[in-house]
VOVONU-361327 format. One record per residue (C-alpha): residue in three letters; x, y, z; residue number from 1. Coordinates in nm, 2 decimals. Layout:
// VOVONU-361327
["ALA", [X, Y, Z], NUM]
...
This chain:
// VOVONU-361327
["MET", [0.92, 1.53, 0.11], 1]
["PRO", [0.86, 1.15, 0.14], 2]
["LYS", [0.50, 1.04, 0.15], 3]
["GLU", [0.39, 0.73, 0.36], 4]
["VAL", [0.16, 0.47, 0.21], 5]
["VAL", [-0.07, 0.35, 0.48], 6]
["ILE", [-0.34, 0.09, 0.51], 7]
["PRO", [-0.68, 0.27, 0.50], 8]
["GLN", [-0.98, 0.20, 0.71], 9]
["LEU", [-1.11, -0.14, 0.58], 10]
["GLY", [-1.46, -0.15, 0.74], 11]
["ASN", [-1.63, -0.13, 1.07], 12]
["GLU", [-1.52, -0.46, 1.20], 13]
["ILE", [-1.21, -0.53, 0.99], 14]
["ASP", [-0.88, -0.40, 1.10], 15]
["GLU", [-0.64, -0.65, 0.95], 16]
["ALA", [-0.55, -0.76, 0.59], 17]
["GLU", [-0.29, -0.97, 0.41], 18]
["ILE", [-0.08, -0.82, 0.13], 19]
["ASP", [-0.15, -1.03, -0.18], 20]
["GLU", [0.10, -0.88, -0.42], 21]
["TRP", [0.29, -0.56, -0.49], 22]
["ILE", [0.20, -0.44, -0.84], 23]
["THR", [0.46, -0.17, -0.83], 24]
["SER", [0.83, -0.23, -0.76], 25]
["VAL", [1.09, -0.03, -0.57], 26]
["GLY", [1.24, 0.23, -0.80], 27]
["GLN", [0.93, 0.27, -1.02], 28]
["ARG", [0.78, 0.61, -1.08], 29]
["VAL", [0.41, 0.64, -0.97], 30]
["THR", [0.14, 0.89, -1.03], 31]
["LEU", [-0.13, 0.98, -0.78], 32]
["GLY", [-0.40, 0.71, -0.81], 33]
["ASP", [-0.17, 0.44, -0.96], 34]
["GLN", [-0.24, 0.09, -0.82], 35]
["LEU", [0.05, -0.01, -0.59], 36]
["LEU", [-0.06, -0.34, -0.44], 37]
["SER", [-0.36, -0.56, -0.36], 38]
["ILE", [-0.47, -0.67, -0.01], 39]
["THR", [-0.73, -0.92, 0.11], 40]
["THR", [-0.95, -0.95, 0.42], 41]
["PRO", [-1.20, -1.22, 0.50], 42]
["LYS", [-1.47, -1.01, 0.33], 43]
["LEU", [-1.30, -0.82, 0.05], 44]
["THR", [-1.00, -0.78, -0.19], 45]
["MET", [-0.90, -0.43, -0.28], 46]
["GLU", [-0.61, -0.24, -0.44], 47]
["ILE", [-0.42, 0.04, -0.26], 48]
["GLU", [-0.35, 0.34, -0.47], 49]
["ALA", [-0.05, 0.58, -0.47], 50]
["PRO", [-0.13, 0.88, -0.24], 51]
["ALA", [0.12, 1.10, -0.43], 52]
["ASN", [0.34, 1.14, -0.74], 53]
["GLY", [0.70, 1.02, -0.71], 54]
["VAL", [0.92, 0.71, -0.69], 55]
["LEU", [0.84, 0.41, -0.48], 56]
["SER", [1.16, 0.41, -0.27], 57]
["GLU", [1.08, 0.15, 0.00], 58]
["ILE", [0.85, -0.14, 0.06], 59]
["LYS", [0.82, -0.20, 0.43], 60]
["VAL", [0.59, -0.51, 0.43], 61]
["ALA", [0.63, -0.80, 0.19], 62]
["ALA", [0.36, -0.99, 0.01], 63]
["GLY", [0.20, -1.26, 0.23], 64]
["GLU", [0.24, -1.06, 0.55], 65]
["LEU", [-0.05, -0.92, 0.77], 66]
["VAL", [-0.10, -0.55, 0.82], 67]
["LYS", [-0.34, -0.35, 1.03], 68]
["THR", [-0.53, -0.03, 0.95], 69]
["GLY", [-0.30, 0.27, 0.97], 70]
["ASP", [0.03, 0.07, 0.92], 71]
["VAL", [0.29, 0.23, 0.71], 72]
["ILE", [0.37, -0.02, 0.43], 73]
["ALA", [0.58, 0.19, 0.18], 74]
["ILE", [0.74, 0.52, 0.11], 75]
["ILE", [0.71, 0.74, -0.20], 76]
["ASP", [0.98, 1.00, -0.26], 77]
["ASP", [0.93, 1.32, -0.45], 78]
["ASP", [1.04, 1.32, -0.82], 79]
């Protein structure tokens, strides 16, 4: 079953971030906890980890775009 990659809660007053770069490419196999991408807010830079094992099958938001907490940004399909 596909697993959605979502932007986590970023802080009490922060609800938006910019995607800096995708570390993982579509078609790559990932393991729970692997770093998928980095995001930046006015107060922090952080990396988003894979929420499941599988293959990154779709990137929904490109580097340089803004996202909000809870947005689905990618899909990981089962092995």
